[in-house]
SEZALUM-802578 format. One record per residue: residue number from 1; x, y, z of N, C-alpha, C in turn. Coordinates in Angstrom, 2 decimals. Example, Ala and Ser with C-alpha at 12.3 -4.5 7.8 and 13.67 -1.06 7.14 Angstrom:
residues 2
   num       nxx       nyy       nzz      caxx      cayy      cazz       cxx       cyy       czz
     1     13.19     -5.69      7.80     12.30     -4.50      7.80     13.20     -3.30      7.80
     2     12.85     -2.25      7.08     13.67     -1.06      7.14     12.90      0.03      7.87
END
This chain:
residues 347
   num       nxx       nyy       nzz      caxx      cayy      cazz       cxx       cyy       czz
     1     85.18     85.08    137.86     84.41     84.37    136.84     85.15     84.41    135.52
     2     85.29     83.24    134.88     86.04     83.21    133.62     85.22     83.81    132.49
     3     85.92     84.41    131.53     85.26     85.08    130.41     84.88     84.06    129.36
     4     83.68     84.19    128.76     83.25     83.34    127.66     83.93     83.83    126.39
     5     84.96     83.11    125.95     85.74     83.60    124.81     84.98     83.53    123.49
     6     83.86     82.77    123.46     83.08     82.67    122.23     82.08     83.80    122.09
     7     81.88     84.56    123.16     80.90     85.66    123.13     81.48     86.87    122.40
     8     80.60     87.57    121.69     81.02     88.78    121.00     81.38     89.87    122.01
     9     82.45     90.60    121.72     82.89     91.69    122.59     82.31     93.01    122.09
    10     81.80     93.79    122.99     81.32     95.13    122.66     82.39     96.11    123.11
    11     83.10     96.68    122.13     84.21     97.57    122.42     83.92     98.96    121.88
    12     84.68     99.93    122.35     84.59    101.30    121.83     85.99    101.77    121.46
    13     86.08    102.47    120.34     87.35    103.02    119.87     87.33    104.53    120.05
    14     88.34    105.05    120.71     88.48    106.50    120.89     89.70    106.97    120.12
    15     89.51    107.93    119.25     90.60    108.43    118.42     91.24    109.65    119.05
    16     92.32    110.09    118.43     93.12    111.18    119.00     92.33    112.47    119.17
    17     91.34    112.67    118.28     90.55    113.91    118.36     89.40    113.81    119.36
    18     89.35    112.69    120.12     88.35    112.55    121.16     87.06    111.87    120.72
    19     86.90    111.61    119.43     85.68    110.97    118.95     85.69    109.48    119.31
    20     84.50    108.94    119.56     84.37    107.54    119.92     83.49    106.82    118.89
    21     83.85    105.57    118.59     83.14    104.77    117.61     82.91    103.37    118.17
    22     81.72    102.79    117.97     81.47    101.44    118.47     82.18    100.39    117.62
    23     82.63     99.36    118.27     83.24     98.22    117.59     82.55     96.99    118.15
    24     81.47     96.58    117.49     80.62     95.53    118.03     80.36     94.44    117.01
    25     79.98     93.27    117.50     79.56     92.15    116.67     80.59     91.71    115.64
    26     81.88     91.85    115.98     82.90     91.38    115.03     84.09     90.72    115.71
    27     84.23     90.87    117.01     85.39     90.30    117.71     84.93     89.50    118.92
    28     85.66     88.42    119.19     85.39     87.58    120.35     86.66     87.46    121.18
    29     86.56     86.81    122.29     87.72     86.62    123.13     88.81     85.80    122.47
    30     88.40     84.86    121.56     89.40     84.06    120.87     89.83     84.68    119.54
    31     89.34     85.90    119.22     89.87     86.62    118.07     91.31     87.03    118.36
    32     92.08     87.26    117.32     93.49     87.56    117.51     93.75     89.07    117.52
    33     94.94     89.41    117.94     95.37     90.81    117.89     95.31     91.32    116.46
    34     95.67     90.48    115.50     95.61     90.88    114.10     94.18     91.23    113.71
    35     93.20     90.42    114.17     91.79     90.72    113.88     91.40     92.09    114.43
    36     91.85     92.37    115.65     91.54     93.66    116.27     92.15     94.81    115.47
    37     93.41     94.67    115.09     94.09     95.75    114.37     93.43     96.02    113.02
    38     92.98     94.96    112.34     92.30     95.14    111.05     90.95     95.83    111.26
    39     90.25     95.47    112.33     88.97     96.11    112.62     89.17     97.60    112.92
    40     90.21     97.91    113.69     90.51     99.31    114.01     90.95    100.06    112.75
    41     91.65     99.38    111.85     92.08    100.02    110.61     90.89    100.45    109.76
    42     89.83     99.63    109.73     88.63    100.00    108.97     88.05    101.32    109.47
    43     88.10    101.53    110.79     87.54    102.75    111.38     88.49    103.93    111.23
    44     89.78    103.72    111.48     90.72    104.84    111.58     91.61    105.02    110.37
    45     91.73    103.96    109.53     92.66    103.96    108.38     94.12    104.01    108.82
    46     94.41    103.69    110.07     95.79    103.59    110.53     96.26    102.15    110.26
    47     97.39    102.02    109.59     97.91    100.69    109.29     98.16     99.91    110.58
    48     97.91     98.59    110.59     98.12     97.79    111.81     99.50     97.97    112.43
    49    100.55     98.04    111.59    101.90     98.14    112.15    102.16     99.50    112.80
    50    101.26    100.48    112.58    101.45    101.81    113.13    100.45    102.11    114.26
    51     99.69    101.10    114.67     98.68    101.32    115.69     99.25    101.17    117.10
    52     98.97    102.17    117.93     99.27    102.12    119.35     97.92    102.19    120.07
    53     97.53    101.10    120.70     96.23    101.02    121.35     96.42    100.87    122.85
    54     95.78    101.77    123.61     95.87    101.74    125.06     94.52    101.40    125.65
    55     94.54    100.68    126.76     93.30    100.34    127.45     93.58    100.22    128.94
    56     92.49    100.25    129.74     92.62    100.12    131.18     92.90    101.45    131.86
    57     93.09    101.41    133.17     93.41    102.62    133.92     94.44    102.29    135.00
    58     95.59    102.98    134.99     95.98    103.94    133.94     96.17    103.23    132.60
    59     95.95    103.93    131.49     96.01    103.29    130.18     97.39    102.66    129.90
    60     97.36    101.44    129.41     98.59    100.74    129.05     98.47    100.23    127.62
    61     99.61    100.17    126.92     99.61     99.74    125.53     99.37     98.23    125.45
    62     98.46     97.84    124.55     98.25     96.43    124.26     99.38     95.96    123.36
    63    100.11     94.93    123.76    101.24     94.45    122.97    101.23     92.93    122.92
    64    101.57     92.40    121.75    101.64     90.95    121.60    101.96     90.57    120.17
    65    101.94     89.28    119.89    102.15     88.81    118.53    100.83     88.89    117.78
    66    100.85     88.88    116.45     99.60     88.97    115.69     98.60     87.88    116.04
    67     99.08     86.70    116.46     98.20     85.58    116.75     97.77     85.52    118.21
    68     98.21     86.45    119.04     97.77     86.48    120.43     96.26     86.68    120.49
    69     95.57     85.93    121.33     94.13     86.11    121.45     93.83     87.31    122.33
    70     92.67     87.90    122.11     92.29     89.08    122.89     92.11     88.72    124.37
    71     91.62     87.51    124.62     91.46     87.11    126.02     92.81     86.99    126.71
    72     93.83     86.49    125.99     95.15     86.36    126.60     95.78     87.72    126.86
    73     95.33     88.75    126.12     95.85     90.10    126.30     95.03     90.87    127.34
    74     94.03     90.21    127.90     93.23     90.84    128.96     92.14     91.76    128.46
    75     91.79     91.69    127.17     90.76     92.57    126.61     89.39     91.93    126.84
    76     88.49     92.68    127.46     87.16     92.18    127.78     86.10     93.11    127.20
    77     84.88     92.60    127.16     83.77     93.41    126.67     83.60     94.68    127.48
    78     83.22     95.76    126.81     83.03     97.04    127.46     84.27     97.91    127.52
    79     85.40     97.38    127.03     86.66     98.14    127.07     86.60     99.35    126.14
    80     87.26    100.42    126.56     87.49    101.59    125.72     88.91    101.50    125.19
    81     89.07    101.47    123.86     90.38    101.37    123.23     90.80    102.74    122.73
    82     91.87    103.27    123.26     92.39    104.58    122.84     93.42    104.34    121.75
    83     93.14    104.81    120.54     93.97    104.51    119.38     94.79    105.72    118.97
    84     96.08    105.50    118.82     96.99    106.53    118.33     97.83    105.95    117.20
    85     98.46    106.82    116.42     99.37    106.37    115.36    100.80    106.60    115.83
    86    101.67    105.61    115.62    103.05    105.70    116.09    103.99    105.05    115.08
    87    105.24    105.47    115.13    106.28    104.90    114.28    106.63    103.51    114.80
    88    106.57    102.47    113.95    106.88    101.11    114.41    108.27    100.98    115.02
    89    109.22    101.80    114.56    110.59    101.69    115.06    110.74    102.16    116.50
    90    109.72    102.87    117.03    109.80    103.35    118.41    109.45    102.26    119.43
    91    108.98    101.12    118.91    108.71     99.96    119.78    107.58    100.22    120.79
    92    106.60    101.05    120.39    105.46    101.31    121.27    104.14    100.89    120.62
    93    104.21    100.29    119.42    103.00     99.86    118.74    102.55     98.51    119.30
    94    101.36     98.10    118.91    100.76     96.89    119.49    101.54     95.62    119.17
    95    102.02     95.49    117.94    102.75     94.28    117.58    104.21     94.43    117.98
    96    104.70     93.46    118.74    106.09     93.52    119.17    107.00     93.45    117.96
    97    108.16     94.10    118.04    109.05     94.26    116.90    109.43     92.93    116.27
    98    109.62     91.90    117.10    110.05     90.61    116.56    108.99     89.98    115.68
    99    107.71     90.37    115.88    106.63     89.74    115.14    106.31     90.44    113.84
   100    106.92     91.61    113.60    106.63     92.35    112.37    107.28     91.68    111.19
   101    106.55     91.53    110.07    107.17     90.99    108.86    108.23     91.94    108.36
   102    109.25     91.44    107.64    110.34     92.31    107.18    109.86     93.53    106.42
   103    108.84     93.37    105.57    108.40     94.50    104.76    107.79     95.60    105.59
   104    107.25     95.27    106.78    106.57     96.30    107.56    107.54     97.33    108.10
   105    108.82     97.01    108.16    109.79     97.99    108.64    109.97     99.13    107.64
   106    109.43     98.94    106.43    109.56     99.97    105.41    108.39    100.94    105.43
   107    107.35    100.65    106.21    106.13    101.44    106.12    106.37    102.91    106.39
   108    107.25    103.22    107.30    107.42    104.61    107.69    108.30    105.39    106.73
   109    109.06    104.68    105.89    110.02    105.39    105.05    109.74    105.21    103.57
   110    109.60    104.00    103.12    109.35    103.81    101.70    108.56    102.55    101.47
   111    107.97    102.44    100.29    107.14    101.30     99.94    107.81    100.57     98.79
   112    108.17     99.30     99.02    108.79     98.47     97.99    109.98     99.17     97.35
   113    110.82     99.78     98.20    112.03    100.45     97.73    111.75    101.57     96.74
   114    110.63    102.25     96.89    110.30    103.34     95.98    111.13    104.58     96.26
   115    111.81    104.61     97.39    112.62    105.76     97.77    111.78    107.03     97.91
   116    110.56    106.87     98.40    109.68    108.02     98.62    109.32    108.04    100.10
   117    109.58    109.16    100.76    109.28    109.28    102.17    107.80    109.50    102.36
   118    107.11    108.55    103.01    105.67    108.65    103.19    105.29    109.87    104.01
   119    106.04    110.15    105.08    105.68    111.28    105.94    105.89    112.61    105.24
   120    106.82    112.67    104.30    107.09    113.93    103.60    106.10    114.15    102.47
   121    105.33    113.11    102.13    104.38    113.25    101.04    102.96    113.31    101.59
   122    102.18    112.25    101.44    100.78    112.33    101.79    100.35    111.14    102.64
   123    100.61    111.15    103.93    100.18    110.04    104.78     98.67    109.98    104.85
   124     98.15    108.78    105.12     96.73    108.63    105.31     96.28    109.44    106.52
   125     95.11    110.04    106.44     94.58    110.72    107.61     94.32    109.69    108.69
   126     94.68    110.01    109.90     94.44    109.09    110.99     92.95    108.87    111.24
   127     92.14    109.91    111.05     90.71    109.78    111.30     89.90    110.57    110.29
   128     89.53    109.93    109.16     88.70    110.63    108.19     87.32    110.92    108.77
   129     86.71    111.98    108.30     85.38    112.31    108.78     84.40    111.22    108.36
   130     83.52    110.84    109.28     82.46    109.88    109.00     82.99    108.60    108.39
   131     84.08    108.08    108.94     84.60    106.80    108.47     83.62    105.71    108.80
   132     83.79    104.54    108.15     82.90    103.41    108.38     83.01    102.95    109.83
   133     81.95    103.08    110.59     81.98    102.68    112.00     81.25    101.37    112.24
   134     80.87    100.68    111.16     80.13     99.44    111.31     81.01     98.27    110.91
   135     82.21     98.22    111.50     83.17     97.20    111.13     82.67     95.82    111.53
   136     83.01     94.81    110.72     82.65     93.45    111.03     83.64     92.49    110.44
   137     83.65     91.26    110.87     84.52     90.23    110.32     83.67     89.09    109.80
   138     83.54     88.81    108.49     84.20     89.63    107.46     83.55     91.01    107.37
   139     84.35     92.02    107.07     83.86     93.38    107.08     82.87     93.62    105.95
   140     81.74     94.22    106.28     80.69     94.52    105.32     80.35     96.00    105.39
   141     80.01     96.57    104.24     79.56     97.95    104.22     78.09     98.00    104.63
   142     77.69     99.02    105.37     76.27     99.18    105.65     75.54     99.54    104.37
   143     74.21     99.40    104.40     73.42     99.70    103.21     73.46    101.19    102.92
   144     73.51    101.52    101.64     73.54    102.92    101.25     73.53    103.08     99.75
   145     73.71    104.30     99.30     73.68    104.64     97.88     75.02    105.21     97.45
   146     75.54    104.71     96.33     76.78    105.26     95.79     76.50    106.58     95.10
   147     77.32    107.57     95.39     77.17    108.90     94.81     78.48    109.36     94.20
   148     78.37    110.25     93.25     79.55    110.82     92.60     79.81    112.21     93.15
   149     81.06    112.46     93.54     81.48    113.80     93.92     82.11    114.45     92.69
   150     81.54    115.51     92.23     82.07    116.18     91.03     83.26    117.05     91.43
   151     84.41    116.77     90.83     85.60    117.58     91.06     85.84    118.44     89.83
   152     86.62    119.49     89.94     86.83    120.40     88.81     87.30    119.68     87.55
   153     86.78    120.12     86.42     87.14    119.53     85.12     88.43    120.15     84.61
   154     89.50    119.83     85.30     90.81    120.29     84.85     91.72    119.07     84.75
   155     92.96    119.28     84.46     93.88    118.16     84.24     94.36    117.52     85.55
   156     93.83    117.97     86.67     94.18    117.39     87.96     93.05    116.57     88.56
   157     92.05    116.22     87.74     90.86    115.55     88.28     91.20    114.19     88.88
   158     92.14    113.44     88.31     92.53    112.16     88.89     93.16    112.36     90.27
   159     94.06    113.30     90.37     94.74    113.58     91.64     93.72    114.04     92.69
   160     92.78    114.90     92.25     91.77    115.42     93.16     90.86    114.30     93.66
   161     90.53    113.36     92.77     89.65    112.25     93.15     90.29    111.36     94.20
   162     91.57    111.01     93.98     92.28    110.17     94.94     92.44    110.91     96.26
   163     92.80    112.18     96.19     92.98    112.98     97.42     91.69    113.03     98.22
   164     90.58    113.29     97.54     89.29    113.42     98.22     88.93    112.14     98.97
   165     89.13    111.00     98.34     88.75    109.73     98.96     89.71    109.31    100.06
   166     91.02    109.44     99.82     92.00    108.98    100.80     91.96    109.84    102.06
   167     91.45    111.06    101.94     91.36    111.97    103.08     89.94    112.12    103.61
   168     89.10    111.13    103.30     87.77    111.08    103.92     86.85    112.23    103.60
   169     86.89    112.71    102.33     85.98    113.77    101.93     86.46    115.16    102.27
   170     87.74    115.27    102.61     88.30    116.58    102.95     88.31    117.51    101.73
   171     88.14    118.80    101.97     88.20    119.77    100.88     89.52    119.65    100.14
   172     89.45    119.73     98.84     90.63    119.51     98.01     91.56    120.71     98.07
   173     92.82    120.44     98.37     93.85    121.46     98.51     94.79    121.37     97.31
   174     94.83    122.41     96.49     95.64    122.39     95.27     97.12    122.18     95.57
   175     97.58    122.67     96.72     98.99    122.47     97.09     99.30    121.00     97.32
   176     98.34    120.27     97.92     98.55    118.85     98.15     98.50    118.08     96.83
   177     97.71    118.56     95.87     97.67    117.90     94.57     99.03    117.98     93.89
   178     99.71    119.10     94.06    101.05    119.24     93.49    102.02    118.28     94.19
   179    101.83    118.07     95.49    102.67    117.11     96.21    102.44    115.70     95.67
   180    101.21    115.40     95.28    100.91    114.09     94.70    101.61    113.93     93.36
   181    101.67    114.99     92.59    102.41    114.94     91.32    103.90    114.70     91.59
   182    104.42    115.34     92.61    105.82    115.15     92.96    106.09    113.71     93.41
   183    105.13    113.15     94.13    105.25    111.75     94.54    105.36    110.85     93.32
   184    104.47    111.04     92.35    104.49    110.24     91.13    105.83    110.39     90.40
   185    106.27    111.62     90.25    107.53    111.88     89.55    108.69    111.19     90.27
   186    108.72    111.25     91.59    109.81    110.63     92.35    109.83    109.12     92.15
   187    108.65    108.51     92.16    108.57    107.06     91.97    109.05    106.68     90.58
   188    108.58    107.38     89.57    108.97    107.07     88.19    110.46    107.30     87.98
   189    110.97    108.38     88.54    112.39    108.69     88.39    113.27    107.63     89.08
   190    112.77    107.06     90.17    113.56    106.08     90.93    113.56    104.70     90.29
   191    112.69    104.47     89.30    112.58    103.15     88.66    112.64    103.29     87.14
   192    113.77    103.72     86.61    113.87    103.94     85.16    113.72    102.67     84.34
   193    114.09    101.51     84.91    113.96    100.26     84.17    112.50     99.86     84.01
   194    111.72    100.11     85.07    110.29     99.79     85.01    109.53    100.81     84.18
   195    109.80    102.08     84.47    109.11    103.16     83.75    110.03    103.66     82.64
   196    110.09    102.87     81.58    110.95    103.21     80.45    110.14    103.88     79.34
   197    110.79    104.18     78.25    110.13    104.92     77.17    109.00    104.12     76.54
   198    109.13    102.79     76.51    108.07    101.96     75.94    106.79    102.06     76.77
   199    106.93    102.17     78.08    105.77    102.28     78.98    105.21    103.69     78.98
   200    106.10    104.68     79.04    105.69    106.07     79.20    105.39    106.78     77.88
   201    105.85    106.19     76.78    105.71    106.79     75.44    106.46    108.12     75.34
   202    107.43    108.27     76.17    108.39    109.38     76.14    109.49    109.01     77.13
   203    110.56    109.75     77.13    111.66    109.39     78.02    111.24    109.54     79.49
   204    111.93    108.83     80.36    111.62    108.88     81.78    111.71    110.30     82.31
   205    112.76    111.00     81.98    112.95    112.36     82.49    111.90    113.32     81.94
   206    111.55    113.16     80.65    110.53    114.03     80.06    109.17    113.80     80.71
   207    108.88    112.53     81.00    107.59    112.23     81.64    107.53    112.86     83.03
   208    108.62    112.76     83.76    108.66    113.34     85.11    108.45    114.85     85.07
   209    109.09    115.50     84.11    108.91    116.94     83.96    107.47    117.26     83.57
   210    106.91    116.42     82.70    105.55    116.64     82.19    104.49    116.48     83.28
   211    104.59    115.41     84.08    103.55    115.14     85.07    103.57    116.16     86.20
   212    104.66    116.86     86.39    104.74    117.89     87.42    103.94    119.15     87.05
   213    103.59    119.30     85.78    102.81    120.46     85.35    101.34    120.26     85.68
   214    100.68    121.30     86.19     99.27    121.16     86.54     98.36    121.10     85.32
   215     98.94    121.21     84.14     98.16    121.07     82.91     98.22    119.65     82.36
   216     98.94    118.76     83.04     99.10    117.38     82.57     98.11    116.47     83.29
   217     97.54    115.56     82.55     96.53    114.67     83.12     97.15    113.35     83.57
   218     96.52    112.73     84.54     96.98    111.44     85.02     96.13    110.31     84.45
   219     96.64    109.09     84.56     95.92    107.93     84.04     96.32    106.66     84.77
   220     96.40    105.57     84.01     96.65    104.25     84.61     97.97    104.20     85.36
   221     99.01    104.84     84.84    100.31    104.81     85.51    100.21    105.44     86.89
   222     99.55    106.58     86.98     99.43    107.28     88.26     98.54    106.49     89.23
   223     97.47    105.88     88.73     96.61    105.09     89.60     97.35    103.89     90.18
   224     98.18    103.25     89.37     98.94    102.09     89.87     99.94    102.52     90.94
   225    100.54    103.69     90.76    101.51    104.19     91.75    100.80    104.54     93.06
   226     99.66    105.22     92.97     98.92    105.58     94.18     98.41    104.32     94.89
   227     98.01    103.31     94.12     97.54    102.06     94.73     98.64    101.43     95.57
   228     99.85    101.38     95.04    100.95    100.77     95.78    101.40    101.65     96.94
   229    101.43    102.95     96.72    101.90    103.85     97.77    100.96    103.85     98.98
   230     99.65    103.95     98.71     98.69    103.99     99.80     98.26    102.60    100.27
   231     98.76    101.57     99.58     98.40    100.19     99.90     96.89    100.02     99.90
   232     96.29    100.37     98.78     94.84    100.30     98.64     94.50     99.94     97.20
   233     93.48     99.12     97.02     93.02     98.82     95.67     92.24    100.02     95.14
   234     92.55    100.44     93.93     91.83    101.55     93.29     91.06    100.98     92.11
   235     89.75    101.14     92.14     88.89    100.66     91.07     88.48    101.84     90.20
   236     88.88    101.81     88.94     88.50    102.85     87.99     87.37    102.30     87.12
   237     86.20    102.87     87.25     85.01    102.39     86.57     84.81    103.16     85.27
   238     84.95    102.47     84.15     84.80    103.08     82.83     83.31    103.18     82.50
   239     82.81    104.39     82.41     81.38    104.59     82.19     80.92    104.14     80.81
   240     81.80    104.16     79.83     81.41    103.78     78.48     81.26    102.26     78.35
   241     82.22    101.53     78.90     82.23    100.07     78.73     81.67     99.32     79.93
   242     81.62     99.98     81.10     81.18     99.30     82.30     82.25     98.44     82.93
   243     83.46     98.51     82.40     84.56     97.67     82.90     85.14     98.27     84.18
   244     85.42     97.41     85.14     86.08     97.82     86.38     87.57     97.53     86.25
   245     88.37     98.55     86.11     89.82     98.39     86.06     90.35     98.48     87.49
   246     90.87     97.36     88.00     91.24     97.27     89.41     92.75     97.30     89.57
   247     93.26     98.40     90.10     94.69     98.57     90.33     95.03     98.08     91.74
   248     95.99     97.15     91.82     96.38     96.60     93.11     95.55     95.40     93.53
   249     94.71     94.88     92.63     93.87     93.72     92.97     94.73     92.53     93.38
   250     95.87     92.34     92.71     96.74     91.20     92.99     97.46     91.31     94.32
   251     97.46     92.51     94.91     98.17     92.72     96.18     97.34     92.31     97.40
   252     96.06     92.05     97.18     95.18     91.63     98.27     95.14     92.65     99.41
   253     95.01     93.93     99.04     94.92     94.97    100.06     93.60     94.84    100.82
   254     93.54     95.45    101.99     92.35     95.37    102.84     91.26     96.34    102.42
   255     91.64     97.42    101.73     90.69     98.47    101.40     90.73     98.81     99.92
   256     89.64     99.43     99.47     89.57     99.89     98.08     88.87    101.24     98.02
   257     89.14    101.97     96.95     88.41    103.19     96.63     87.93    103.07     95.19
   258     86.95    103.87     94.83     86.35    103.80     93.50     86.33    105.18     92.86
   259     86.75    105.25     91.61     86.65    106.48     90.83     85.91    106.18     89.53
   260     85.20    107.15     89.03     84.51    107.04     87.74     85.35    107.69     86.66
   261     85.37    107.07     85.49     86.12    107.64     84.35     85.17    107.70     83.16
   262     84.95    108.92     82.64     83.99    109.08     81.54     84.65    109.17     80.18
   263     85.93    108.90     80.12     86.66    108.98     78.86     87.72    110.06     78.89
   264     87.46    111.13     79.62     88.44    112.21     79.75     88.55    112.73     81.18
   265     87.59    112.38     82.01     87.51    113.00     83.34     87.28    111.95     84.42
   266     87.90    112.16     85.59     87.72    111.29     86.74     86.92    112.01     87.83
   267     86.04    111.26     88.49     85.33    111.75     89.67     85.36    110.67     90.74
   268     85.46    111.05     92.02     85.45    110.05     93.10     84.04    109.58     93.43
   269     83.96    108.36     93.93     82.68    107.77     94.32     82.71    107.49     95.82
   270     81.65    107.87     96.50     81.53    107.57     97.92     80.12    107.04     98.19
   271     79.91    106.52     99.38     78.59    105.99     99.73     77.95    106.84    100.81
   272     76.68    107.17    100.61     75.88    107.78    101.65     75.00    106.69    102.24
   273     75.24    106.34    103.50     74.49    105.25    104.11     73.08    105.72    104.46
   274     72.22    104.75    104.67     70.84    105.09    105.02     70.75    105.69    106.42
   275     71.85    105.56    107.19     71.90    106.20    108.50     72.41    107.64    108.43
   276     72.82    108.06    107.21     73.26    109.44    107.04     74.75    109.67    107.11
   277     75.54    108.59    107.21     76.99    108.73    107.23     77.55    108.58    105.82
   278     78.76    109.05    105.62     79.45    108.90    104.35     80.63    107.95    104.49
   279     80.81    107.07    103.51     81.92    106.14    103.49     82.72    106.39    102.22
   280     84.02    106.57    102.37     84.88    106.91    101.23     85.82    105.76    100.86
   281     86.16    104.94    101.84     87.04    103.80    101.62     86.26    102.54    101.99
   282     86.32    101.51    101.13     85.52    100.31    101.32     86.41     99.10    101.59
   283     85.93     98.14    102.38     86.71     96.92    102.60     86.68     96.03    101.36
   284     87.78     95.42    101.03     87.83     94.54     99.86     87.15     93.20    100.12
   285     86.79     92.94    101.38     86.09     91.70    101.68     84.62     91.77    101.33
   286     84.14     92.93    100.92     82.73     93.10    100.58     82.64     93.58     99.13
   287     82.27     92.68     98.24     82.20     93.02     96.81     80.85     93.61     96.41
   288     79.92     93.73     97.36     78.61     94.26     97.00     78.71     95.67     96.44
   289     79.70     96.44     96.94     79.86     97.80     96.45     80.28     97.81     94.99
   290     81.01     96.78     94.54     81.40     96.70     93.14     80.18     96.43     92.26
   291     79.25     95.61     92.76     78.03     95.37     92.00     77.23     96.66     91.87
   292     77.18     97.44     92.94     76.50     98.73     92.87     77.21     99.65     91.89
   293     78.54     99.60     91.89     79.30    100.45     90.98     78.99    100.10     89.52
   294     78.85     98.80     89.23     78.52     98.39     87.86     77.14     98.90     87.46
   295     76.22     98.92     88.42     74.89     99.45     88.12     74.97    100.94     87.81
   296     75.82    101.65     88.55     76.03    103.07     88.27     76.55    103.26     86.85
   297     77.48    102.39     86.45     78.05    102.48     85.10     77.00    102.23     84.03
   298     76.15    101.23     84.26     75.11    100.91     83.27     74.14    102.07     83.12
   299     73.75    102.67     84.25     72.83    103.81     84.19     73.48    104.98     83.45
   300     74.77    105.20     83.73     75.47    106.31     83.07     75.60    106.05     81.58
   301     75.83    104.79     81.22     75.99    104.46     79.80     74.68    104.69     79.05
   302     73.57    104.26     79.65     72.28    104.42     78.99     71.88    105.88     78.87
   303     72.34    106.70     79.81     71.99    108.13     79.76     73.03    108.96     79.02
   304     74.08    108.29     78.49     75.09    108.99     77.70     76.05    109.82     78.51
   305     76.25    109.47     79.79     77.14    110.26     80.64     78.60    109.82     80.51
   306     79.07    109.77     79.29     80.47    109.45     79.06     80.91    110.16     77.79
   307     82.21    110.22     77.62     82.77    110.88     76.44     83.42    109.83     75.55
   308     83.02    109.81     74.27     83.66    108.90     73.30     84.99    109.54     72.90
   309     86.07    108.96     73.39     87.39    109.56     73.17     87.86    109.43     71.72
   310     87.15    108.66     70.91     87.53    108.55     69.49     86.95    109.70     68.66
   311     85.85    110.28     69.15     85.16    111.29     68.34     85.01    112.65     69.03
   312     85.38    112.76     70.30     85.18    114.04     70.97     86.12    115.10     70.40
   313     85.70    116.36     70.50     86.46    117.46     69.93     87.08    118.27     71.06
   314     88.36    118.60     70.89     89.11    119.36     71.89     89.68    120.62     71.27
   315     89.84    121.63     72.11     90.56    122.83     71.71     91.84    122.91     72.52
   316     92.96    123.06     71.84     94.22    123.28     72.53     94.22    124.72     73.03
   317     94.27    124.91     74.33     94.18    126.24     74.90     95.48    127.02     74.76
   318     96.52    126.35     74.24     97.81    127.03     74.08     98.01    127.59     72.67
   319     97.38    126.94     71.67     97.53    127.45     70.31     96.21    127.63     69.58
   320     95.10    127.14     70.18     93.79    127.36     69.60     93.34    126.36     68.57
   321     94.17    125.37     68.22     93.81    124.40     67.21     92.72    123.48     67.72
   322     91.82    123.04     66.82     90.76    122.10     67.16     91.21    120.69     66.79
   323     91.03    119.75     67.72     91.51    118.39     67.56     90.35    117.43     67.77
   324     90.33    116.34     67.00     89.30    115.33     67.14     89.91    114.02     67.63
   325     89.44    113.56     68.76     89.87    112.26     69.26     91.13    112.30     70.11
   326     91.23    111.29     70.98     92.35    111.22     71.91     93.68    111.02     71.21
   327     93.69    110.22     70.12     94.94    109.95     69.41     95.54    111.23     68.85
   328     94.67    112.09     68.26     95.16    113.36     67.72     95.69    114.27     68.83
   329     95.00    114.24     69.97     95.44    115.07     71.10     96.81    114.64     71.59
   330     97.01    113.31     71.69     98.30    112.80     72.15     99.41    113.13     71.15
   331     99.09    113.01     69.86    100.07    113.32     68.82    100.43    114.81     68.85
   332     99.43    115.65     69.05     99.66    117.10     69.12    100.52    117.44     70.34
   333    100.21    116.81     71.47    100.98    117.06     72.69    102.43    116.64     72.52
   334    102.66    115.49     71.89    104.02    115.00     71.71    104.80    115.90     70.74
   335    104.13    116.40     69.71    104.80    117.21     68.70    105.11    118.62     69.20
   336    104.17    119.22     69.96    104.31    120.63     70.34    104.69    120.85     71.79
   337    104.45    119.82     72.63    104.67    120.01     74.06    103.48    120.65     74.75
   338    102.42    120.93     73.98    101.22    121.52     74.56    100.45    120.45     75.35
   339     99.86    120.85     76.45     99.18    119.84     77.28     97.86    120.33     77.87
   340     97.46    121.55     77.55     96.23    122.08     78.12     95.13    122.04     77.06
   341     94.19    121.11     77.23     93.10    120.93     76.28     91.77    121.11     76.99
   342     90.77    121.51     76.23     89.42    121.66     76.77     88.44    121.10     75.77
   343     87.49    120.29     76.28     86.52    119.68     75.38     85.55    120.72     74.85
   344     85.23    120.60     73.57     84.25    121.46     72.92     82.92    120.74     72.96
   345     81.98    121.26     73.72     80.68    120.60     73.87     79.73    121.11     72.79
   346     78.93    120.17     72.30     77.92    120.54     71.31     76.79    121.30     71.99
   347     76.28    122.31     71.31     75.15    123.09     71.86     73.85    122.33     71.67
END
């Protein structure tokens, strides 16, 4: 009996750790291999070019061009898809080598000639805890509430926020945060023409030395680098203005993460679904989460949950001087080399 290619396929995804996730109501027999790989990426966060998917018994790798239909590849409803991550150069991934775009050959080693080894730094987790299992085309987030995860109020809060989200809510490891600083320094050092003194407000080498210190804070430069490295849109929500600063928006990435910025501190945002699951990475095809994020910003603004960087008071923990406003803090840091500040809260 021939398969109805217009009917929705009910599939299951099995990850390396043995967990299984439903993949329903989003793929049909005439859907393409590319559609399947993107759907699997939403669940596993494994890039399409690095996916090795096996099915049948004995299990065999699904291989074809991105435009191959699932019916032509023999995929039918009820199939169990065993998903693994593999190096594209080993020629065992789903997309045949000839069909890979030229840039995809760089995925395993560097991104846009950044000269940063992805495997030596911070690869995406193959299976974050409680990843979005309700994938759809177009992909939509299930209903839920956006929540803030409070990370330590130190100068590594930006790094901790990105780490927490990219690793699916994993406990923050200070050693990995230092690796993230090294990643940033390597990228900046490798592109002196792009990251010049006019951009960094100090020499390239001085900035690299500075950002490696755990007392140095990150900002827009670091967010843009992480966006390109992880190939994900990063939305920084300014609690004071309600503005969504979107890093990597022009790259048309498939996924996004959201962080809150209160003027001096970053915290990651995740969703708790009404079914009790947590979602840390969101599909860019669903902007409803951005509308929710704006509502979070408005509520925070009305309740005063932000810091006015023009008037807040800081204490330099290295010399004890009291400073007012971000401009004075930056001037003090440039003049003295001091970088460890703490906000003085009113009683």
